[in-house]
C-alpha positions as CSV (number, residue, x, y, z in Angstrom):
1,X,17.0,-2.7,19.9
2,X,17.8,-6.1,18.2
3,X,18.7,-7.0,14.9
4,X,17.3,-10.1,13.0
5,X,18.4,-11.0,10.0
6,X,17.6,-14.1,8.5
7,X,19.4,-15.6,5.2
8,X,16.1,-17.0,3.3
9,X,13.0,-16.4,3.3
10,X,12.1,-19.8,5.1
11,X,13.7,-18.0,8.1
12,X,12.5,-14.6,7.5
13,X,9.0,-16.0,8.4
14,X,10.3,-17.8,10.8
15,X,12.0,-14.9,12.3
16,X,8.6,-13.1,12.2
17,X,5.9,-15.7,13.2
18,X,8.6,-16.1,16.3
19,X,8.9,-11.7,16.1
20,X,5.2,-10.4,15.6
21,X,5.7,-7.0,16.5
22,X,9.3,-7.2,14.2
23,X,9.5,-4.6,11.8
24,X,11.2,-5.5,8.4
25,X,13.7,-3.4,6.6
26,X,14.6,-3.9,2.9
27,X,15.3,-0.1,1.6
28,X,15.2,1.0,4.7
29,X,14.0,4.7,3.1
30,X,11.1,4.9,6.0
31,X,11.5,3.6,9.2
32,X,15.0,4.8,9.1
33,X,13.8,8.3,9.6
34,X,11.5,7.0,11.9
35,X,14.1,6.1,14.1
36,X,16.5,8.9,13.6
37,X,14.1,11.4,14.4
38,X,12.9,8.8,17.5
39,X,10.0,9.1,16.0
40,X,9.6,5.2,16.6
41,X,11.8,2.4,18.4
42,X,10.5,-0.9,17.5
43,X,11.4,-3.8,19.4
44,X,13.2,-6.0,17.0
45,X,14.2,-5.3,12.9
46,X,13.8,-8.0,10.7
47,X,16.8,-7.0,8.1
48,X,14.8,-8.5,4.7
49,X,18.3,-7.5,2.6
50,X,19.6,-10.9,1.7
51,X,16.0,-12.1,0.5
52,X,17.4,-12.6,-3.6
53,X,13.3,-13.3,-4.0
54,X,13.1,-10.2,-2.7
55,X,14.4,-8.6,-5.4
56,X,13.3,-10.6,-8.0
57,X,10.3,-9.4,-10.9
58,X,8.7,-11.4,-13.6
59,X,7.2,-11.1,-17.1
60,X,5.1,-13.5,-17.4
61,X,1.5,-13.1,-20.8
62,X,-0.6,-12.1,-18.4
63,X,1.2,-10.5,-15.3
64,X,4.2,-9.2,-13.5
65,X,5.1,-10.1,-10.5
66,X,7.1,-8.0,-8.4
67,X,9.0,-8.6,-5.7
68,X,8.7,-6.4,-2.3
69,X,11.9,-5.2,-2.6
70,X,12.6,-4.9,-6.6
71,X,14.3,-0.9,-6.2
72,X,11.8,1.3,-8.5
73,X,15.3,2.7,-10.7
74,X,15.0,-0.7,-11.9
75,X,11.1,-0.8,-12.4
76,X,11.8,2.6,-14.6
77,X,14.4,1.3,-16.6
78,X,12.7,-2.2,-17.0
79,X,9.0,-2.4,-16.6
80,X,8.1,0.8,-19.0
81,X,6.0,-1.0,-21.2
82,X,4.5,-3.1,-18.9
83,X,4.0,-1.5,-16.1
84,X,3.7,2.5,-17.2
85,X,2.0,3.9,-14.6
86,X,3.9,2.5,-11.7
87,X,7.1,3.2,-13.9
88,X,6.1,6.9,-13.5
89,X,5.0,6.9,-10.3
90,X,8.6,5.6,-9.6
91,X,10.1,8.9,-11.2
92,X,8.7,11.5,-8.7
93,X,10.6,8.9,-5.9
94,X,12.7,11.5,-3.8
95,X,15.9,11.2,-5.5
96,X,18.3,8.8,-7.1
97,X,19.9,7.7,-3.9
98,X,16.7,6.7,-2.5
99,X,15.3,5.3,-5.8
100,X,17.8,2.5,-5.2
101,X,17.2,1.5,-3.0
102,X,13.4,2.0,-1.9
103,X,10.7,-0.7,-3.3
104,X,6.8,-1.0,-3.4
105,X,6.4,-3.2,-0.9
106,X,8.5,-1.0,1.5
107,X,5.3,1.3,0.4
108,X,2.6,-0.6,1.1
109,X,4.2,-2.1,4.3
110,X,4.1,1.5,6.2
111,X,0.8,2.1,4.1
112,X,1.1,6.3,4.5
113,X,-1.7,7.4,1.9
114,X,1.2,10.2,0.9
115,X,3.4,6.9,-0.8
116,X,4.1,7.4,-4.2
117,X,3.1,3.7,-5.5
118,X,-0.4,3.9,-4.1
119,X,-2.4,5.5,-6.9
120,X,-0.7,3.7,-10.0
121,X,-1.2,0.5,-8.1
122,X,-4.6,0.7,-7.6
123,X,-5.3,1.6,-10.9
124,X,-4.3,-0.8,-12.2
125,X,-5.7,-3.1,-10.0
126,X,-2.5,-4.7,-8.3
127,X,-2.9,-8.2,-5.9
128,X,-0.3,-8.3,-3.5
129,X,0.5,-11.7,-2.1
130,X,2.2,-12.2,1.7
131,X,3.6,-15.1,2.5
132,X,3.5,-16.5,7.0
133,X,4.5,-20.2,8.6
134,X,0.8,-20.7,7.7
135,X,0.6,-20.3,4.1
136,X,0.0,-17.8,1.6
137,X,-2.6,-15.3,0.9
138,X,-3.0,-12.6,-2.5
139,X,-5.2,-10.0,-1.2
140,X,-6.8,-7.1,-3.8
141,X,-5.3,-4.1,-3.4
142,X,-8.8,-2.0,-3.0
143,X,-8.7,-4.2,0.3
144,X,-4.8,-3.4,1.2
145,X,-6.1,-0.3,2.6
146,X,-7.5,-0.7,6.3
147,X,-6.5,2.9,7.6
148,X,-4.2,6.0,8.2
149,X,-0.6,4.0,8.1
150,X,-2.5,0.4,8.5
151,X,-2.9,-2.6,5.9
152,X,-4.3,-5.7,5.8
153,X,-1.4,-7.8,6.9
154,X,-1.2,-10.2,9.7
155,X,1.2,-9.8,13.6
156,X,3.0,-13.0,11.5
157,X,2.9,-12.1,8.0
158,X,5.5,-10.6,5.5
159,X,4.9,-9.2,2.0
160,X,6.4,-11.2,-0.7
161,X,5.3,-10.0,-4.1
162,X,3.4,-7.9,-5.6
163,X,0.6,-8.7,-8.9
164,X,0.3,-6.4,-11.8
165,X,-1.3,-7.0,-15.1
166,X,0.5,-5.8,-17.9
167,X,-0.6,-2.6,-19.3
168,X,-3.9,-3.3,-22.0
169,X,-4.2,0.5,-22.4
170,X,-2.6,3.8,-21.9
171,X,-1.2,4.6,-17.8
172,X,-0.6,7.8,-16.7
173,X,0.3,9.0,-13.0
174,X,0.9,13.2,-11.9
175,X,2.2,14.4,-8.1
176,X,1.5,18.0,-6.8
177,X,4.1,18.7,-4.4
178,X,6.1,21.5,-2.7
179,X,9.4,21.0,-4.8
180,X,10.2,19.1,-7.5
181,X,12.0,16.9,-5.8
182,X,12.7,15.2,-2.5
183,X,9.6,15.4,-1.1
184,X,5.9,14.0,0.4
185,X,2.9,14.6,-2.0
186,X,0.6,17.1,-1.5
187,X,-1.5,14.9,-3.7
188,X,-0.7,12.3,-6.5
189,X,-3.4,10.6,-9.0
190,X,-3.3,7.9,-10.8
191,X,-5.5,6.7,-13.9
192,X,-5.5,3.6,-16.8
193,X,-7.2,2.4,-19.3
194,X,-8.1,-0.7,-19.3
195,X,-9.6,-1.3,-23.0
196,X,-9.5,-5.3,-23.2
197,X,-12.6,-5.0,-20.5
198,X,-13.9,-1.5,-21.2
199,X,-13.2,0.2,-17.8
200,X,-11.7,3.5,-16.0
201,X,-9.1,3.1,-12.6
202,X,-8.2,5.6,-10.5
203,X,-6.2,6.1,-7.9
204,X,-5.6,9.4,-5.8
205,X,-2.9,9.7,-2.8
206,X,-2.3,11.8,-0.2
207,X,-5.6,13.1,-0.1
208,X,-7.8,10.8,2.2
209,X,-6.6,9.2,5.2
210,X,-5.7,6.1,3.3
211,X,-4.8,5.6,-0.7
212,X,-8.8,5.1,-2.7
213,X,-10.5,5.4,-5.7
214,X,-12.5,7.8,-7.5
215,X,-15.3,4.5,-7.9
216,X,-18.3,7.1,-8.3
217,X,-16.0,9.1,-11.0
218,X,-15.0,5.6,-12.9
219,X,-18.5,4.6,-13.2
220,X,-19.7,8.0,-14.4
221,X,-16.7,7.6,-17.3
222,X,-17.2,4.0,-18.2
223,X,-20.8,4.5,-18.7
224,X,-20.5,7.6,-20.5
225,X,-17.5,5.8,-23.4
226,X,-20.0,3.2,-23.7
227,X,-22.7,4.8,-24.0
228,X,-21.2,6.9,-26.7
229,X,-18.9,4.7,-28.5
230,X,-15.8,6.4,-27.4
231,X,-13.9,2.8,-27.2
232,X,-14.9,2.2,-31.2
233,X,-15.0,5.3,-32.6
234,X,-11.6,6.5,-30.7
235,X,-13.5,10.0,-31.1
236,X,-12.4,12.9,-28.7
237,X,-14.1,13.0,-25.5
238,X,-15.8,15.9,-25.1
239,X,-15.8,18.6,-21.9
240,X,-19.0,18.2,-20.4
241,X,-17.6,14.5,-20.4
242,X,-13.7,15.2,-19.0
243,X,-14.9,18.2,-16.2
244,X,-17.6,15.8,-14.6
245,X,-15.1,13.2,-14.6
246,X,-12.8,15.5,-13.2
247,X,-15.1,17.0,-10.6
248,X,-16.7,13.3,-9.4
249,X,-12.8,12.8,-8.8
250,X,-12.3,15.9,-6.7
251,X,-15.1,14.8,-4.7
252,X,-14.0,11.7,-3.8
253,X,-10.6,12.5,-2.0
254,X,-11.7,13.8,1.5
255,X,-7.9,15.4,2.1
256,X,-7.1,17.3,5.3
257,X,-5.5,20.7,6.1
258,X,-1.9,21.0,7.4
259,X,1.4,22.4,6.6
260,X,2.2,20.9,2.7
261,X,-1.6,22.0,1.5
262,X,-4.7,22.6,2.2
263,X,-8.1,20.9,1.8
264,X,-9.7,22.8,-0.7
265,X,-6.4,22.9,-2.5
266,X,-5.7,19.0,-2.4
267,X,-9.6,18.9,-4.0
268,X,-8.8,21.3,-6.6
269,X,-5.6,19.8,-8.1
270,X,-6.8,16.4,-8.1
271,X,-9.4,17.2,-10.3
272,X,-6.6,19.2,-12.1
273,X,-4.7,15.6,-12.5
274,X,-8.0,14.1,-13.2
275,X,-8.7,15.7,-16.8
276,X,-5.0,15.5,-17.4
277,X,-4.4,12.6,-17.7
278,X,-7.9,11.6,-18.9
279,X,-6.3,13.7,-22.0
280,X,-3.4,12.6,-21.9
281,X,-4.4,8.5,-22.4
282,X,-6.5,9.0,-24.0
283,X,-5.1,10.7,-26.9
284,X,-2.8,7.8,-26.7
285,X,-5.7,5.1,-26.6
286,X,-6.5,7.0,-30.2
287,X,-3.5,6.8,-31.8
288,X,-3.1,3.4,-30.5
289,X,-4.4,2.0,-33.6
290,X,-7.2,0.2,-31.7
291,X,-10.2,2.4,-33.2
292,X,-12.5,1.9,-35.1
293,X,-11.1,5.3,-36.6
294,X,-7.6,4.9,-35.9
295,X,-8.5,1.0,-37.7
296,X,-9.7,2.8,-40.9
C-alpha cells in the first residue's frame, strides 16, 4: 500500500487523477477500521490532512460553506445556530476523540446508510461540491447516494465543500443505538422546518440501502400545514396529522434485519422519532414569534 501525501489541494487533485483508485483519508475514522480488520486493502491512500482549506468553514448571508474535513466538534461548537440539525447529529458521533477527527466529508465519501450526518444533510437540503483536475460541480444531496456505500463521485473527484442553507426554522435529529455512545445507528431520523418556503424536509438513516427522505410524508405534511393555515395561525398540529406523518415516515423505510435490530423495529422507531421531532420542532416554531398567533 502506497501513501500519497499532497501538500496542496491542487496536488491532491493531480494525485487523484493519476491514481483514481486512491482512497482519501482525512479523519481516518472509517477507512482505518476497515484496514485494521483487513476488510479493505487499497493500493493507494491519499492523505488530505495537509490540505488546510478542507478544514475551513464560512458563514455567508444565506449559506454555510463547510469544508469536507471540518471536525464534528467544530460544527457542534461553532455552527449550532446556523446548522442546528447537523450540530445535533454531530453530538451523537462516536466519542470525543473521533468527533475531533472525523468530518462530514468522510461520511459522504463512505456513503454508509448508517452515517450520522446524512439525515441532517438531507433534511437541510445540502449540496456537495466536488472537484477534479477537470473542474468542479455541485451535486444535490438527493442525488448523491447511488447505492449501498456508493455515491455519485467520479473516480478522479474529491469532496471539497458541503454547502448548506442556514436554518430558517427549527431542526431536530434523533438516533437509536444499542447503547448511548460509540455505536452505529440502528436507525436515525432528521427533520427540518423551512418556514420561508413553507415546506418540511426529512432524512432517514440506517433504515434503507441508502440514506433517504420520506417524500410522501413530506408532501402530506406540507399540504396539511398549508390547508390548515398552521404556518400563520400557529395552532398545535392535530394528533391525526402527526400520526399520519409518522406512519408515512415509517412506511418510507426499507430496512433489513441484522445484529443491531430487526426491520420491524427499525420501521417502528422511525415512526416514533418522526412524530416526536414534529412535536418538538413545531413547538419551537410556535414559540418563535413568527406566526400570527405568536405575533399577536
